[in-house]
C-alpha positions as CSV (number, residue, x, y, z in Angstrom):
1,M,-7.7,15.5,18.5
2,N,-6.2,18.9,17.7
3,R,-4.8,18.5,14.2
4,R,-2.4,21.4,14.6
5,A,-0.8,20.0,17.7
6,F,-0.6,16.6,16.1
7,I,1.1,17.5,12.8
8,Q,3.7,19.5,14.8
9,K,4.7,16.4,16.8
10,I,7.2,14.2,15.1
11,G,7.9,10.5,15.8
12,L,4.7,9.7,17.7
13,G,4.8,6.0,18.6
14,A,2.8,3.5,20.5
15,T,3.6,-0.1,21.2
16,L,0.4,-2.0,20.5
17,M,1.6,-5.5,21.3
18,V,4.8,-6.5,23.1
19,A,6.3,-9.9,23.7
20,G,6.9,-9.9,27.4
21,N,8.9,-6.8,28.5
22,V,11.2,-6.7,25.4
23,S,11.2,-3.5,23.4
24,L,10.8,-3.3,19.7
25,S,14.4,-2.0,19.2
26,A,15.8,-4.9,21.2
27,L,13.7,-7.5,19.3
28,E,14.7,-6.4,15.8
29,T,18.4,-7.0,16.5
30,K,17.9,-10.6,17.4
31,P,18.3,-13.2,14.5
32,E,15.1,-15.0,15.5
33,F,13.0,-11.9,14.7
34,I,12.3,-10.2,11.3
35,K,11.3,-6.5,11.1
36,L,8.9,-5.3,8.4
37,T,8.6,-1.6,7.8
38,I,5.4,-0.4,6.1
39,L,5.4,3.1,4.8
40,H,2.2,4.6,3.4
41,T,0.5,7.6,1.9
42,N,-3.1,8.5,0.9
43,D,-5.0,11.3,-0.7
44,V,-1.8,13.0,-1.9
45,H,-4.0,14.9,-4.5
46,S,-1.3,16.0,-6.9
47,W,0.6,18.0,-4.2
48,I,4.0,17.9,-5.9
49,E,5.5,20.9,-4.1
50,P,5.3,21.8,-0.4
51,F,2.5,24.0,0.8
52,P,3.3,27.7,0.3
53,D,5.3,29.3,3.1
54,N,2.6,31.8,3.9
55,G,1.9,31.3,7.5
56,S,-1.0,28.9,6.9
57,R,-1.6,25.7,8.9
58,Y,0.5,23.5,6.6
59,A,3.0,26.2,5.4
60,G,6.2,24.6,4.1
61,K,4.9,21.0,4.8
62,G,4.9,18.1,2.4
63,G,6.3,18.0,-1.1
64,A,7.4,15.1,-3.3
65,A,11.2,15.9,-3.0
66,K,11.1,15.9,0.8
67,R,9.0,12.7,0.9
68,A,11.5,11.0,-1.4
69,A,14.4,12.1,0.8
70,L,12.7,10.7,3.9
71,I,11.9,7.4,2.2
72,K,15.5,7.1,1.0
73,K,16.7,7.7,4.6
74,I,14.4,5.0,6.0
75,R,15.5,2.6,3.3
76,G,19.1,3.2,4.5
77,E,18.1,2.2,8.0
78,S,15.7,-0.7,7.4
79,E,16.0,-3.8,5.3
80,N,12.4,-5.0,4.6
81,I,10.2,-2.1,3.4
82,L,6.9,-1.9,1.7
83,L,5.8,1.5,0.3
84,L,2.1,1.7,-0.4
85,D,-0.6,4.2,-1.3
86,C,-4.3,4.2,-0.6
87,G,-5.7,6.2,-3.5
88,D,-6.6,9.7,-4.7
89,I,-3.2,10.2,-6.2
90,F,-4.8,12.6,-8.7
91,Q,-6.6,16.0,-8.5
92,G,-5.9,19.0,-6.3
93,T,-3.2,21.2,-8.0
94,P,-2.5,22.6,-11.5
95,Y,0.1,19.8,-12.0
96,F,-2.8,17.4,-12.5
97,N,-4.6,19.8,-14.8
98,F,-1.5,20.3,-17.0
99,F,-0.1,16.7,-17.0
100,N,-3.2,14.5,-16.3
101,G,-1.4,12.4,-13.7
102,E,1.8,11.6,-15.5
103,L,4.0,13.6,-13.1
104,E,2.4,12.0,-10.1
105,Y,3.1,8.4,-11.2
106,T,6.6,9.3,-12.6
107,L,7.6,10.6,-9.2
108,M,6.1,7.6,-7.4
109,K,8.2,5.4,-9.6
110,K,11.3,7.3,-8.6
111,M,10.4,6.8,-4.9
112,G,9.9,3.1,-5.4
113,Y,6.3,2.6,-4.5
114,D,5.4,-1.1,-4.3
115,A,1.6,-0.9,-4.9
116,A,-1.4,1.4,-4.6
117,T,-5.2,1.1,-4.6
118,I,-7.7,3.3,-6.6
119,G,-9.5,6.3,-5.2
120,N,-12.5,8.0,-6.6
121,H,-10.5,11.0,-7.8
122,D,-8.2,8.7,-9.7
123,F,-10.9,8.6,-12.3
124,D,-10.8,12.4,-12.8
125,A,-9.0,12.0,-16.1
126,G,-11.5,9.3,-17.1
127,I,-10.8,5.6,-17.0
128,E,-8.8,6.0,-20.2
129,G,-6.6,8.6,-18.5
130,L,-6.0,6.3,-15.5
131,A,-5.2,3.4,-17.9
132,E,-2.7,5.6,-19.7
133,Q,-0.9,7.0,-16.7
134,F,-0.6,4.3,-14.0
135,P,1.9,2.1,-15.9
136,K,4.3,4.9,-15.6
137,G,4.5,4.3,-11.9
138,G,6.0,0.8,-12.4
139,F,3.8,-0.7,-9.6
140,P,0.5,-2.5,-9.6
141,L,-2.9,-1.0,-8.9
142,I,-4.7,-3.4,-6.5
143,N,-8.5,-3.6,-6.1
144,C,-10.8,-6.6,-5.5
145,N,-14.3,-5.0,-5.5
146,Y,-14.2,-3.2,-8.9
147,N,-14.9,-5.3,-12.0
148,F,-13.2,-3.8,-15.0
149,S,-14.1,-6.6,-17.5
150,N,-15.9,-4.3,-19.9
151,T,-13.4,-1.5,-19.7
152,I,-9.9,-0.5,-20.9
153,L,-8.6,-1.6,-17.5
154,N,-9.6,-5.2,-18.0
155,G,-6.8,-7.5,-16.8
156,K,-4.7,-4.5,-15.7
157,V,-5.8,-4.2,-12.1
158,L,-4.9,-7.0,-9.6
159,P,-7.2,-8.2,-6.8
160,Y,-4.1,-8.8,-4.7
161,K,-0.4,-9.2,-4.7
162,I,2.1,-11.1,-2.5
163,F,5.4,-9.6,-1.4
164,N,8.2,-11.8,0.0
165,K,10.3,-10.2,2.6
166,Q,13.1,-12.2,4.2
167,G,10.9,-15.4,4.2
168,L,7.7,-13.6,5.1
169,K,4.7,-13.7,2.8
170,I,2.9,-10.4,2.9
171,G,-0.5,-10.4,1.1
172,V,-1.9,-7.0,-0.1
173,L,-5.4,-6.5,-1.3
174,G,-7.3,-3.4,-2.1
175,V,-10.9,-2.1,-1.9
176,G,-12.6,1.1,-3.2
177,I,-15.6,3.2,-2.5
178,E,-18.9,3.2,-4.4
179,L,-18.4,5.3,-7.5
180,R,-22.0,5.9,-8.4
181,G,-23.1,9.3,-7.1
182,L,-19.5,10.3,-6.3
183,V,-17.9,10.2,-9.8
184,P,-19.6,11.0,-13.1
185,E,-20.5,7.8,-14.8
186,N,-18.7,8.7,-18.0
187,M,-15.5,8.9,-16.0
188,Y,-15.5,5.3,-14.8
189,G,-17.4,3.8,-17.7
190,E,-18.7,0.2,-17.2
191,T,-16.7,-0.4,-14.0
192,Q,-18.9,-2.5,-11.7
193,Y,-18.8,-2.0,-7.9
194,F,-19.2,-5.0,-5.6
195,E,-19.8,-4.9,-1.8
196,P,-16.3,-4.3,-0.4
197,I,-16.6,-6.3,2.9
198,K,-17.6,-9.5,1.1
199,E,-14.9,-9.1,-1.6
200,A,-12.2,-8.2,1.0
201,N,-13.1,-11.2,3.1
202,R,-13.1,-13.5,0.1
203,T,-9.7,-12.2,-1.1
204,A,-8.2,-12.2,2.4
205,A,-9.2,-15.9,2.9
206,I,-7.4,-16.8,-0.3
207,L,-4.3,-14.9,0.9
208,K,-4.3,-16.3,4.5
209,N,-5.7,-19.8,4.1
210,D,-4.9,-20.9,0.5
211,L,-1.7,-19.0,-0.2
212,K,-0.4,-19.1,3.4
213,C,0.4,-15.4,3.8
214,D,1.9,-14.5,7.2
215,Y,0.3,-11.0,7.2
216,V,-2.6,-9.5,5.2
217,I,-2.8,-5.8,4.5
218,C,-5.9,-4.1,3.0
219,L,-5.4,-0.9,1.1
220,S,-8.7,0.9,1.4
221,H,-10.3,4.0,-0.1
222,L,-13.5,3.6,1.9
223,G,-12.9,6.2,4.6
224,Y,-12.0,5.7,8.2
225,K,-15.4,6.0,9.9
226,Y,-18.8,7.7,9.5
227,K,-21.7,8.7,11.8
228,S,-24.0,6.6,9.6
229,A,-23.8,2.9,9.0
230,K,-22.0,3.5,5.7
231,V,-19.2,1.0,5.0
232,S,-15.9,2.3,6.3
233,D,-12.5,1.0,7.5
234,T,-13.9,0.6,11.0
235,V,-16.9,-1.4,9.7
236,L,-14.7,-3.5,7.5
237,A,-12.3,-4.3,10.4
238,Q,-15.2,-5.4,12.6
239,N,-16.6,-7.6,9.9
240,S,-13.4,-9.1,8.6
241,E,-11.7,-12.5,9.4
242,N,-8.3,-12.6,7.9
243,I,-7.1,-9.0,7.6
244,D,-4.3,-7.9,9.9
245,L,-4.0,-4.2,8.9
246,I,-6.1,-1.7,7.1
247,L,-4.4,1.3,5.6
248,G,-7.0,3.9,4.6
249,G,-7.8,7.0,2.7
250,H,-10.7,9.2,1.5
251,T,-11.5,10.9,4.8
252,H,-8.2,12.7,5.0
253,T,-7.9,11.5,8.6
254,F,-4.8,12.5,10.7
255,M,-4.3,9.7,13.1
256,K,-2.2,10.0,16.2
257,K,-1.9,6.2,16.4
258,P,-3.6,3.2,14.7
259,D,-7.1,2.4,15.7
260,T,-7.6,-1.2,17.0
261,Q,-10.8,-3.1,16.2
262,L,-11.8,-6.7,16.9
263,N,-12.7,-8.8,13.9
264,K,-15.4,-11.5,13.7
265,K,-12.9,-13.9,15.3
266,G,-12.1,-11.6,18.2
267,K,-8.6,-10.8,16.8
268,Q,-7.1,-7.4,16.6
269,V,-7.2,-5.4,13.3
270,L,-5.1,-2.2,13.0
271,I,-6.3,0.8,11.0
272,N,-4.1,3.7,10.1
273,Q,-4.4,6.7,7.8
274,A,-1.9,9.5,7.1
275,G,-3.9,12.7,6.6
276,W,-3.8,14.1,3.0
277,A,-1.7,16.1,0.5
278,G,1.5,14.2,1.4
279,I,1.9,16.1,4.7
280,L,2.6,12.9,6.6
281,L,4.3,9.6,5.8
282,G,2.6,6.8,7.7
283,R,5.0,4.2,9.1
284,L,4.4,1.0,11.0
285,D,7.3,-1.3,12.1
286,I,6.2,-4.8,12.7
287,V,8.5,-7.4,14.2
288,F,7.7,-11.1,13.6
289,E,9.1,-14.1,15.3
290,R,10.4,-16.5,12.7
291,N,7.9,-19.1,14.0
292,R,5.2,-16.5,13.2
293,K,3.7,-16.7,16.7
294,G,4.2,-13.2,17.9
295,R,4.3,-9.6,16.7
296,C,5.4,-6.3,18.1
297,T,4.2,-3.1,16.4
298,T,5.0,0.6,16.6
299,C,3.6,3.4,14.6
300,S,5.0,6.9,13.8
301,N,3.1,9.1,11.4
302,T,5.9,11.6,10.5
303,I,5.4,15.1,9.3
304,I,7.3,15.8,6.0
305,Q,9.1,19.1,6.5
């Protein structure tokens, strides 16, 4: 895919599953249907201001203020919204070097983020820096395959969280990449890494089967796909059982539309990622029947300009 052509195109959408011949816009106006709007970012990397207007590829794009305005506009149009981030909030501009992540989390609180997972660069101020700054965001950090028992983050990171939206139970879990060899050991301390597919499946089973969630979202910082057999969002999707949607990060992938993979039960799992640096705001609109038997989904990864 040509990235330049993609990021210049606004409002890209693709209906992935349709109930009969009824459009998404028609469904969401009917009382027997509920629309959930999922907004997401990843790998923002401390880009607080837009890219410099210097004729470069991303000139004038992104910026926290414009992202906040777009989120506010969408909230004015939709009732049930989740705003999520897939990690690497830190590192990339002098704002991080000067404020150690405080500004990033403070702005995310003002935007009303509901949850985020942890990326490898979120340890760049050390595990103590992450523990100090993330409460300023006012939202939980979610990860089920890091064990923080012997660290300052013990008890502060959730394996999952459930959000209730107009009678729907939306379960959100998070998984992170192997830190050894990627992050200096003194930065993440005694954090233990466990195999993400096993932990994601275990957690998703709790959400779907025990806690009766209608929809399960995985916030991932594994990366979309690799040429090797390294664990990725694609590999996770293919080996999952109860995950409906994977929102990814780490590989800075600009996606024209969500990827669709079949899980171990032969059911579809969607994967989406929104580039990097806050250039895009990922969006998926999911319409549920109240009897939970059908869904219609559209996606539009929208350039922030």
